[in-house]
Jmol script that loads the backbone (N, CA, C; Angstrom):
load data "model"
ATOM      1  N   MET A   1      -5.508   4.742   2.852  1.00  0.00           N
ATOM      2  CA  MET A   1      -6.554   3.782   2.665  1.00  0.00           C
ATOM      3  C   MET A   1      -7.107   3.948   1.256  1.00  0.00           C
ATOM      4  N   PHE A   2      -7.257   2.841   0.564  1.00  0.00           N
ATOM      5  CA  PHE A   2      -7.919   2.830  -0.740  1.00  0.00           C
ATOM      6  C   PHE A   2      -9.373   2.461  -0.529  1.00  0.00           C
ATOM      7  N   TRP A   3     -10.253   3.156  -1.216  1.00  0.00           N
ATOM      8  CA  TRP A   3     -11.677   2.904  -1.115  1.00  0.00           C
ATOM      9  C   TRP A   3     -12.229   2.630  -2.497  1.00  0.00           C
ATOM     10  N   ASN A   4     -12.957   1.535  -2.654  1.00  0.00           N
ATOM     11  CA  ASN A   4     -13.607   1.184  -3.904  1.00  0.00           C
ATOM     12  C   ASN A   4     -15.067   1.595  -3.795  1.00  0.00           C
ATOM     13  N   PRO A   5     -15.479   2.654  -4.509  1.00  0.00           N
ATOM     14  CA  PRO A   5     -16.848   3.129  -4.369  1.00  0.00           C
ATOM     15  C   PRO A   5     -17.892   2.157  -4.918  1.00  0.00           C
ATOM     16  N   GLN A   6     -17.500   1.275  -5.824  1.00  0.00           N
ATOM     17  CA  GLN A   6     -18.447   0.319  -6.382  1.00  0.00           C
ATOM     18  C   GLN A   6     -18.820  -0.770  -5.387  1.00  0.00           C
ATOM     19  N   THR A   7     -17.826  -1.229  -4.617  1.00  0.00           N
ATOM     20  CA  THR A   7     -18.084  -2.312  -3.676  1.00  0.00           C
ATOM     21  C   THR A   7     -18.132  -1.856  -2.220  1.00  0.00           C
ATOM     22  N   GLY A   8     -17.585  -0.667  -1.950  1.00  0.00           N
ATOM     23  CA  GLY A   8     -17.496  -0.192  -0.573  1.00  0.00           C
ATOM     24  C   GLY A   8     -16.314  -0.780   0.175  1.00  0.00           C
ATOM     25  N   ALA A   9     -15.492  -1.573  -0.519  1.00  0.00           N
ATOM     26  CA  ALA A   9     -14.334  -2.209   0.125  1.00  0.00           C
ATOM     27  C   ALA A   9     -13.259  -1.168   0.432  1.00  0.00           C
ATOM     28  N   ARG A  10     -12.582  -1.364   1.554  1.00  0.00           N
ATOM     29  CA  ARG A  10     -11.484  -0.491   1.981  1.00  0.00           C
ATOM     30  C   ARG A  10     -10.239  -1.333   2.206  1.00  0.00           C
ATOM     31  N   THR A  11      -9.112  -0.843   1.706  1.00  0.00           N
ATOM     32  CA  THR A  11      -7.835  -1.519   1.883  1.00  0.00           C
ATOM     33  C   THR A  11      -6.856  -0.537   2.505  1.00  0.00           C
ATOM     34  N   SER A  12      -6.279  -0.902   3.631  1.00  0.00           N
ATOM     35  CA  SER A  12      -5.360  -0.037   4.348  1.00  0.00           C
ATOM     36  C   SER A  12      -3.920  -0.346   3.978  1.00  0.00           C
ATOM     37  N   LEU A  13      -3.111   0.705   3.788  1.00  0.00           N
ATOM     38  CA  LEU A  13      -1.677   0.562   3.569  1.00  0.00           C
ATOM     39  C   LEU A  13      -0.964   0.972   4.842  1.00  0.00           C
ATOM     40  N   ARG A  14       0.074   0.233   5.197  1.00  0.00           N
ATOM     41  CA  ARG A  14       0.815   0.533   6.416  1.00  0.00           C
ATOM     42  C   ARG A  14       2.296   0.639   6.111  1.00  0.00           C
ATOM     43  N   ALA A  15       3.021   1.289   6.985  1.00  0.00           N
ATOM     44  CA  ALA A  15       4.469   1.396   6.847  1.00  0.00           C
ATOM     45  C   ALA A  15       5.098   0.013   6.962  1.00  0.00           C
ATOM     46  N   GLY A  16       6.185  -0.162   6.263  1.00  0.00           N
ATOM     47  CA  GLY A  16       6.894  -1.444   6.295  1.00  0.00           C
ATOM     48  C   GLY A  16       6.694  -2.206   5.014  1.00  0.00           C
ATOM     49  N   ALA A  17       5.517  -2.748   4.816  1.00  0.00           N
ATOM     50  CA  ALA A  17       5.258  -3.553   3.621  1.00  0.00           C
ATOM     51  C   ALA A  17       4.972  -2.680   2.406  1.00  0.00           C
ATOM     52  N   ASP A  18       4.252  -1.578   2.582  1.00  0.00           N
ATOM     53  CA  ASP A  18       3.814  -0.763   1.458  1.00  0.00           C
ATOM     54  C   ASP A  18       4.475   0.614   1.396  1.00  0.00           C
ATOM     55  N   LEU A  19       4.633   1.244   2.540  1.00  0.00           N
ATOM     56  CA  LEU A  19       5.122   2.615   2.598  1.00  0.00           C
ATOM     57  C   LEU A  19       6.301   2.728   3.549  1.00  0.00           C
ATOM     58  N   PRO A  20       7.204   3.713   3.334  1.00  0.00           N
ATOM     59  CA  PRO A  20       8.316   3.898   4.268  1.00  0.00           C
ATOM     60  C   PRO A  20       7.888   4.406   5.639  1.00  0.00           C
ATOM     61  N   ASP A  21       6.733   5.088   5.712  1.00  0.00           N
ATOM     62  CA  ASP A  21       6.277   5.674   6.974  1.00  0.00           C
ATOM     63  C   ASP A  21       4.760   5.861   6.916  1.00  0.00           C
ATOM     64  N   ASP A  22       4.095   5.889   8.058  1.00  0.00           N
ATOM     65  CA  ASP A  22       2.649   6.084   8.097  1.00  0.00           C
ATOM     66  C   ASP A  22       2.236   7.547   7.937  1.00  0.00           C
ATOM     67  N   HIS A  23       3.170   8.469   8.061  1.00  0.00           N
ATOM     68  CA  HIS A  23       2.861   9.899   7.970  1.00  0.00           C
ATOM     69  C   HIS A  23       2.993  10.363   6.526  1.00  0.00           C
ATOM     70  N   VAL A  24       1.883  10.409   5.828  1.00  0.00           N
ATOM     71  CA  VAL A  24       1.857  10.821   4.425  1.00  0.00           C
ATOM     72  C   VAL A  24       1.575  12.309   4.353  1.00  0.00           C
ATOM     73  N   TYR A  25       2.380  13.036   3.556  1.00  0.00           N
ATOM     74  CA  TYR A  25       2.105  14.453   3.425  1.00  0.00           C
ATOM     75  C   TYR A  25       1.876  14.897   1.986  1.00  0.00           C
ATOM     76  N   ARG A  26       2.037  14.019   0.995  1.00  0.00           N
ATOM     77  CA  ARG A  26       1.732  14.402  -0.376  1.00  0.00           C
ATOM     78  C   ARG A  26       1.474  13.167  -1.230  1.00  0.00           C
ATOM     79  N   LEU A  27       0.491  13.272  -2.147  1.00  0.00           N
ATOM     80  CA  LEU A  27       0.169  12.224  -3.111  1.00  0.00           C
ATOM     81  C   LEU A  27       0.173  12.818  -4.509  1.00  0.00           C
ATOM     82  N   LYS A  28       0.629  12.019  -5.485  1.00  0.00           N
ATOM     83  CA  LYS A  28       0.573  12.447  -6.881  1.00  0.00           C
ATOM     84  C   LYS A  28       0.287  11.226  -7.736  1.00  0.00           C
ATOM     85  N   LEU A  29      -0.734  11.315  -8.568  1.00  0.00           N
ATOM     86  CA  LEU A  29      -1.085  10.232  -9.470  1.00  0.00           C
ATOM     87  C   LEU A  29      -0.572  10.568 -10.859  1.00  0.00           C
ATOM     88  N   ASP A  30       0.263   9.694 -11.411  1.00  0.00           N
ATOM     89  CA  ASP A  30       0.820   9.864 -12.756  1.00  0.00           C
ATOM     90  C   ASP A  30       0.093   8.915 -13.693  1.00  0.00           C
ATOM     91  N   ARG A  31      -0.773   9.470 -14.552  1.00  0.00           N
ATOM     92  CA  ARG A  31      -1.521   8.651 -15.501  1.00  0.00           C
ATOM     93  C   ARG A  31      -0.868   8.630 -16.874  1.00  0.00           C
ATOM     94  N   MET A  32       0.304   9.248 -16.996  1.00  0.00           N
ATOM     95  CA  MET A  32       1.009   9.270 -18.273  1.00  0.00           C
ATOM     96  C   MET A  32       1.810   7.992 -18.501  1.00  0.00           C
ATOM     97  N   VAL A  33       1.896   7.117 -17.501  1.00  0.00           N
ATOM     98  CA  VAL A  33       2.621   5.853 -17.612  1.00  0.00           C
ATOM     99  C   VAL A  33       1.632   4.700 -17.516  1.00  0.00           C
ATOM    100  N   ASP A  34       2.069   3.527 -17.953  1.00  0.00           N
ATOM    101  CA  ASP A  34       1.214   2.334 -17.894  1.00  0.00           C
ATOM    102  C   ASP A  34       1.936   1.255 -17.115  1.00  0.00           C
ATOM    103  N   PRO A  35       1.423   0.813 -15.984  1.00  0.00           N
ATOM    104  CA  PRO A  35       0.174   1.209 -15.333  1.00  0.00           C
ATOM    105  C   PRO A  35       0.328   2.560 -14.633  1.00  0.00           C
ATOM    106  N   PRO A  36      -0.771   3.243 -14.355  1.00  0.00           N
ATOM    107  CA  PRO A  36      -0.697   4.504 -13.608  1.00  0.00           C
ATOM    108  C   PRO A  36       0.032   4.292 -12.281  1.00  0.00           C
ATOM    109  N   THR A  37       0.799   5.300 -11.881  1.00  0.00           N
ATOM    110  CA  THR A  37       1.617   5.194 -10.680  1.00  0.00           C
ATOM    111  C   THR A  37       1.201   6.254  -9.672  1.00  0.00           C
ATOM    112  N   LEU A  38       1.011   5.820  -8.428  1.00  0.00           N
ATOM    113  CA  LEU A  38       0.705   6.738  -7.342  1.00  0.00           C
ATOM    114  C   LEU A  38       1.992   6.963  -6.552  1.00  0.00           C
ATOM    115  N   TYR A  39       2.473   8.209  -6.550  1.00  0.00           N
ATOM    116  CA  TYR A  39       3.657   8.567  -5.773  1.00  0.00           C
ATOM    117  C   TYR A  39       3.206   9.065  -4.418  1.00  0.00           C
ATOM    118  N   VAL A  40       3.800   8.511  -3.363  1.00  0.00           N
ATOM    119  CA  VAL A  40       3.428   8.838  -1.993  1.00  0.00           C
ATOM    120  C   VAL A  40       4.662   9.354  -1.272  1.00  0.00           C
ATOM    121  N   ALA A  41       4.619  10.612  -0.852  1.00  0.00           N
ATOM    122  CA  ALA A  41       5.714  11.200  -0.087  1.00  0.00           C
ATOM    123  C   ALA A  41       5.392  11.076   1.392  1.00  0.00           C
ATOM    124  N   THR A  42       6.341  10.521   2.153  1.00  0.00           N
ATOM    125  CA  THR A  42       6.170  10.356   3.598  1.00  0.00           C
ATOM    126  C   THR A  42       7.339  11.015   4.318  1.00  0.00           C
ATOM    127  N   TYR A  43       7.276  11.071   5.628  1.00  0.00           N
ATOM    128  CA  TYR A  43       8.366  11.646   6.413  1.00  0.00           C
ATOM    129  C   TYR A  43       9.657  10.857   6.250  1.00  0.00           C
ATOM    130  N   ALA A  44       9.575   9.555   5.990  1.00  0.00           N
ATOM    131  CA  ALA A  44      10.764   8.701   5.904  1.00  0.00           C
ATOM    132  C   ALA A  44      11.203   8.432   4.471  1.00  0.00           C
ATOM    133  N   GLY A  45      10.568   9.049   3.489  1.00  0.00           N
ATOM    134  CA  GLY A  45      10.939   8.831   2.098  1.00  0.00           C
ATOM    135  C   GLY A  45       9.710   8.706   1.212  1.00  0.00           C
ATOM    136  N   ALA A  46       9.951   8.342  -0.033  1.00  0.00           N
ATOM    137  CA  ALA A  46       8.862   8.252  -1.002  1.00  0.00           C
ATOM    138  C   ALA A  46       8.675   6.825  -1.477  1.00  0.00           C
ATOM    139  N   ALA A  47       7.475   6.548  -1.995  1.00  0.00           N
ATOM    140  CA  ALA A  47       7.148   5.238  -2.562  1.00  0.00           C
ATOM    141  C   ALA A  47       6.384   5.454  -3.851  1.00  0.00           C
ATOM    142  N   ALA A  48       6.588   4.551  -4.802  1.00  0.00           N
ATOM    143  CA  ALA A  48       5.851   4.564  -6.054  1.00  0.00           C
ATOM    144  C   ALA A  48       5.015   3.290  -6.106  1.00  0.00           C
ATOM    145  N   LEU A  49       3.687   3.446  -6.058  1.00  0.00           N
ATOM    146  CA  LEU A  49       2.786   2.311  -6.069  1.00  0.00           C
ATOM    147  C   LEU A  49       2.237   2.128  -7.480  1.00  0.00           C
ATOM    148  N   ARG A  50       2.639   1.034  -8.110  1.00  0.00           N
ATOM    149  CA  ARG A  50       2.214   0.766  -9.481  1.00  0.00           C
ATOM    150  C   ARG A  50       1.065  -0.228  -9.545  1.00  0.00           C
ATOM    151  N   ARG A  51       0.880  -0.958  -8.485  1.00  0.00           N
ATOM    152  CA  ARG A  51      -0.205  -1.935  -8.410  1.00  0.00           C
ATOM    153  C   ARG A  51      -1.048  -1.555  -7.205  1.00  0.00           C
ATOM    154  N   MET A  52      -2.270  -1.176  -7.469  1.00  0.00           N
ATOM    155  CA  MET A  52      -3.163  -0.746  -6.388  1.00  0.00           C
ATOM    156  C   MET A  52      -3.840  -1.963  -5.777  1.00  0.00           C
ATOM    157  N   PRO A  53      -3.996  -1.949  -4.458  1.00  0.00           N
ATOM    158  CA  PRO A  53      -4.644  -3.096  -3.806  1.00  0.00           C
ATOM    159  C   PRO A  53      -6.097  -3.226  -4.168  1.00  0.00           C
TER     160      PRO A  53
END
end "model"
wireframe off; spacefill off
backbone 0.3
color backbone group
């Protein structure tokens, strides 16, 4: 779930459209690239999110 502290808005990510699996066990934010990329490791594989909801 992404949370925007300025607005209080919450956006949920689910397996299928956004992630390979709902069971997330590791996150890594890479700010050395443009746009910043969030790497999400799940039980079914990894995803690289370049556009945050």
